[in-house]
C-alpha positions in Angstrom: 0.0 0.0 0.0 1.3 3.5 -0.8 2.4 5.4 2.2 1.0 8.9 2.7 2.8 11.9 4.1 1.4 15.4 4.5 2.9 18.8 3.7 1.6 22.3 4.3 1.3 23.4 0.6 -2.1 24.3 -0.8 -3.8 23.8 -4.1 -6.1 26.5 -5.4 -9.5 25.0 -6.2 -12.5 26.7 -7.8 -16.0 25.4 -7.6 -18.8 27.5 -9.0 -18.4 30.9 -7.4 -16.2 29.6 -4.6 -12.4 29.6 -4.7 -10.5 28.0 -1.8 -7.1 26.5 -0.9 -7.0 22.8 -0.2 -3.9 21.2 1.4 -2.1 18.7 -0.8 -0.5 15.4 0.1 2.6 13.6 -1.1 1.9 9.9 -2.0 4.7 7.8 -3.3 6.8 10.9 -3.9 4.1 12.7 -5.9 2.4 15.8 -4.6 -1.3 15.2 -5.1 -4.8 16.7 -4.8 -7.2 14.1 -3.5 -10.8 14.0 -4.7 -12.2 13.2 -1.3 -10.6 16.3 0.3 -12.5 18.4 -2.2 -15.7 16.5 -1.6 -15.6 17.2 2.1 -16.6 20.7 1.1 -18.3 20.1 -2.3 -19.8 16.6 -2.2 -21.1 16.7 -5.8 -17.6 17.1 -7.4 -16.6 14.2 -9.6 -13.6 15.4 -11.6 -11.0 18.2 -12.1 -10.3 20.5 -15.0 -7.4 22.9 -15.7 -7.9 25.5 -18.5 -10.9 23.5 -19.8 -8.8 20.3 -20.0 -10.2 17.4 -18.0 -7.5 16.0 -15.7 -7.3 12.2 -15.5 -6.8 10.6 -12.1 -3.3 9.0 -11.5 -3.4 5.3 -12.5 -1.1 2.3 -12.7 0.5 0.8 -15.8 -2.7 -1.1 -16.6 -4.8 2.1 -16.5 -6.5 1.3 -13.2 -7.2 4.4 -11.1 -5.1 4.5 -7.9 -6.7 4.8 -4.6 -7.5 7.3 -3.2 -8.6 9.0 -6.4 -6.2 12.0 -7.0 -4.5 14.1 -9.5 -1.0 15.6 -9.5 -1.0 19.0 -7.8 -0.5 22.1 -10.0 0.7 24.6 -7.5 0.3 28.1 -8.9 -2.6 27.2 -11.1 -6.3 27.0 -10.5 -7.9 23.6 -10.5 -11.6 23.7 -11.4 -13.8 21.2 -9.6 -16.4 19.7 -11.9 -19.8 18.0 -11.3 -21.0 15.3 -13.5 -23.5 16.3 -16.2 -25.9 13.6 -14.9 -25.8 15.0 -11.4 -26.4 18.5 -12.7 -29.4 17.2 -14.6 -30.7 15.5 -11.5 -30.3 18.7 -9.5 -32.3 20.6 -12.2 -35.0 17.9 -12.1 -35.1 18.0 -8.3 -35.4 21.8 -8.4 -38.2 21.5 -10.9 -40.0 18.9 -8.7 -39.6 21.3 -5.7 -41.0 24.2 -7.8 -43.9 22.1 -9.0 -44.6 21.1 -5.4 -44.6 24.7 -4.3 -46.9 25.6 -7.2 -49.3 22.7 -6.3 -49.3 23.8 -2.7 -49.9 27.4 -3.8 -52.8 26.1 -6.0 -54.3 24.2 -3.1 -54.0 27.3 -0.9 -55.7 29.4 -3.6 -58.5 26.9 -3.9 -59.0 26.8 -0.2 -59.1 30.6 0.0 -61.6 30.7 -2.9 -63.7 28.1 -1.1 -63.7 30.1 2.1 -64.6 33.3 0.2 -67.5 31.4 -1.5 -68.7 30.2 1.9 -68.5 33.7 3.4 -70.4 35.1 0.4 -73.1 32.4 0.7 -73.4 33.0 4.4 -73.8 36.8 3.9 -76.5 36.2 1.3 -78.3 33.6 3.4 -78.3 35.8 6.5 -79.7 38.6 4.5 -82.3 36.6 2.7 -83.6 34.1 5.3 -84.7 36.1 8.3 -87.8 34.0 8.6 -88.1 30.2 8.9 -88.7 28.6 5.4 -90.9 25.7 6.4 -94.4 26.2 7.6 -97.9 24.8 7.1 -101.4 25.9 8.1 -104.3 24.2 9.9 -107.8 25.3 10.8 -107.7 26.8 14.3 -110.7 24.8 15.4 -112.1 21.5 14.3 -113.9 22.0 11.0 -116.2 19.6 9.3 -115.2 19.4 5.7 -118.8 18.4 4.7 -120.2 21.7 5.9 -117.9 23.8 3.7 -119.3 23.6 0.2 -117.4 26.5 -1.5 -113.9 27.8 -1.8 -115.1 31.1 -0.5 -116.3 29.5 2.8 -113.0 27.7 3.1 -111.0 30.9 2.6 -113.0 32.6 5.5 -112.1 29.9 7.9 -109.8 30.8 10.8 -106.3 29.3 10.2 -103.2 29.1 12.2 -99.6 28.9 10.9 -97.0 26.5 12.4 -93.3 26.5 11.6 -91.2 23.4 11.3 -87.8 22.9 12.9 -85.0 22.3 10.2 -83.2 19.9 12.4 -82.3 17.6 9.5 -82.0 17.6 5.7 -84.3 14.5 5.8 -87.9 15.8 5.8 -88.9 12.7 7.8 -86.8 13.9 10.8 -88.3 17.4 11.0 -90.9 18.3 13.6 -93.3 21.1 14.5 -91.8 24.1 16.2 -92.5 24.4 20.0 -95.0 27.2 19.6 -98.8 27.4 19.9 -99.0 28.7 16.3 -99.8 32.1 14.8 -103.3 33.2 13.8 -103.4 34.3 10.2 -104.8 37.7 9.3 -106.4 38.1 5.8 -106.5 34.3 5.4 -107.9 34.6 1.9 -105.1 36.8 0.6 -102.5 34.6 2.4 -103.7 31.3 1.0 -104.0 32.7 -2.5 -100.5 34.2 -2.4 -98.7 31.3 -0.8 -100.8 28.4 -2.2 -98.1 27.0 -4.5 -95.5 26.9 -1.7 -97.9 25.6 0.9 -98.6 22.6 -1.3 -95.0 21.5 -0.8 -94.9 22.2 3.0 -98.3 20.5 3.5 -96.9 17.4 1.9 -94.0 17.5 4.4 -96.4 17.8 7.3 -98.5 14.9 6.0 -95.4 12.7 5.7 -94.3 13.7 9.2 -97.7 12.8 10.6 -97.7 9.4 8.8 -94.3 8.4 10.3 -95.1 9.8 13.8 -92.4 12.5 13.4 -94.5 15.7 13.6 -94.5 15.9 17.4 -91.5 17.7 18.9 -89.1 15.6 21.0 -89.3 16.2 24.7 -86.7 18.7 25.8 -86.4 17.8 29.5 -87.2 19.8 32.6 -85.0 22.7 31.6 -87.4 23.4 28.7 -90.7 22.9 30.3 -92.0 26.3 29.2 -91.2 25.5 25.6 -92.7 22.1 25.8 -95.9 23.6 27.3 -96.1 26.0 24.3 -96.7 23.1 21.9 -100.4 22.9 21.1 -102.3 19.9 22.6 -103.2 18.6 19.2 -99.5 17.8 18.6 -99.1 16.1 21.9 -102.2 13.9 22.2 -102.2 10.8 20.0 -106.0 10.8 19.9 -106.0 13.9 17.7 -104.0 12.0 15.0 -107.1 11.2 12.8 -108.5 14.8 13.2 -105.1 16.3 12.2 -104.9 14.0 9.2 -108.3 15.2 8.1 -107.5 18.8 8.7 -104.3 18.5 6.6 -106.2 16.8 3.8 -108.8 19.7 4.0 -106.0 22.3 3.5 -104.6 20.2 0.7 -108.0 20.1 -1.0 -108.4 23.8 -0.5 -105.0 24.5 -2.2 -105.9 22.3 -5.1 -109.2 24.2 -5.6 -107.4 27.6 -5.4 -104.9 26.4 -8.0 -107.7 25.1 -10.3 -109.5 28.5 -10.0 -106.3 30.3 -10.9 -105.8 28.1 -14.0 -109.4 28.6 -15.1 -108.9 32.4 -14.7 -106.0 32.2 -17.2 -102.9 32.1 -15.0 -99.7 33.2 -16.7 -96.8 30.8 -17.4 -94.9 32.3 -14.4 -97.8 31.6 -12.1 -98.1 28.1 -13.3 -94.4 27.6 -12.8 -94.8 28.8 -9.2 -97.6 26.3 -8.7 -95.0 23.5 -9.2 -93.4 24.4 -5.9 -90.8 27.0 -6.7 -89.0 28.0 -3.4 -89.8 31.3 -1.8 -87.2 34.1 -2.0 -86.2 36.2 1.0 -88.6 39.1 0.4 -91.6 36.7 0.1 -90.6 34.9 3.3 -90.2 38.2 5.2 -93.7 39.3 4.0 -95.2 36.3 5.8 -94.9 38.2 9.1 -97.3 40.8 8.0 -100.0 38.2 7.9 -99.4 36.9 11.4 -101.1 38.0 14.6 -98.9 38.6 17.7 -95.5 38.0 16.2 -92.8 37.4 18.8 -91.1 40.6 20.1 -87.8 38.8 20.1 -88.3 37.6 16.6 -87.5 34.1 17.6 -90.3 32.9 15.3 -91.9 29.7 16.5 -89.3 29.6 19.3 -86.8 28.7 16.6 -83.2 30.0 16.4 -81.3 30.9 13.3 -77.9 29.1 12.9 -75.3 29.0 10.1 -73.9 25.6 9.1 -70.2 25.0 8.4 -70.8 25.3 4.7 -72.5 28.7 5.0 -76.2 27.8 4.9 -78.8 29.2 7.3 -81.2 26.9 9.1 -83.9 27.6 11.8 -83.9 25.0 14.6 -85.4 24.5 18.0 -83.5 25.1 21.3 -82.4 21.5 21.7 -80.9 21.3 18.3 -79.4 24.8 18.7 -77.7 23.8 21.9 -76.4 20.6 20.3 -75.0 22.4 17.3 -73.4 25.1 19.5 -71.9 22.4 21.7 -70.5 20.5 18.7 -69.1 23.7 17.2 -67.3 24.6 20.5 -66.0 21.0 20.9 -64.7 21.1 17.3 -62.8 24.3 18.2 -61.3 22.7 21.3 -60.4 19.5 19.5 -58.5 21.5 16.9 -56.6 23.5 19.5 -55.9 20.2 21.4 -54.5 18.5 18.3 -52.4 21.6 17.4 -50.7 21.1 20.8 -49.7 17.6 19.8 -52.7 15.7 21.2 -54.9 13.2 19.4 -58.6 12.8 19.5 -60.5 9.7 18.4 -63.9 10.8 16.9 -65.3 7.2 17.2 -64.5 6.5 20.8 -64.4 10.2 21.9 -61.1 9.5 23.6 -58.2 12.0 23.9 -54.6 11.0 23.9 -51.6 13.0 25.0 -48.0 11.9 24.1 
């Protein structure tokens, strides 16, 4: 094996924009610049060049490179350290990959910002538009014998009450009547004629709820006794089931007769389109309050409370559902803060872990 001895001479080496002095060594009587000494500072260097001429490593008589890889020192000249073309290409590729990754992350961030803006705009629109619950139906205030009402005009002069529905679910079968005694309707004829197309849809919801036993509001416990007591007896006593079914059918028949009269009177295409159940807009919903007697001073219509869902939609729900949603929102905030501190929370088991 060749014996190595060190001296204190230095070889000037340039790599990219860096020029440094690297100590040379004498091996077998030849002063050399070792590749590994240069790679200690510039690990991507693979060869050396002087005046654009590639320098071959010292080798034996058979052309085999001597270990360690080295060239004869050229004191007084500048040796240029060279990277391989392949490595440079890889560097460029890696840089492109990193740039693409940044662009992708930027694109994701932009999309998230756009989504948040869209939710905020939707929320602003919904809060402005829906200041009144959207789901309601009407019933005669007192028991009415359908056989005694022979004309539409007599039906329209009947005393009706309006009841709101709690939007506690997107599934109509899980909705229920609002915990309120109901609102007497002023100018019942004008109200029914104006809102007949929309009432046809909401009456169908009430009929479905009644058929599956879901129209009655769930009990809210002792803390909400006052609200429970506000629910009309007809929605609490099972013996009124048949009477309510008949009353809903009576209103349904009335709405059909009103629509038939409108068609015979030559309703426009717009009116006919509305008769197919077109949703009410904000202004039409707000106008409903002008037809109601004794509207709540606190504007908590039907003892319902307005909430905004995570995706920016407005819903009107009862106190129980409002408390549940408020609790879940607060818990979600606490869970995020807990996880940000390094904790873990299992949504299925409701267990928290701290490491």
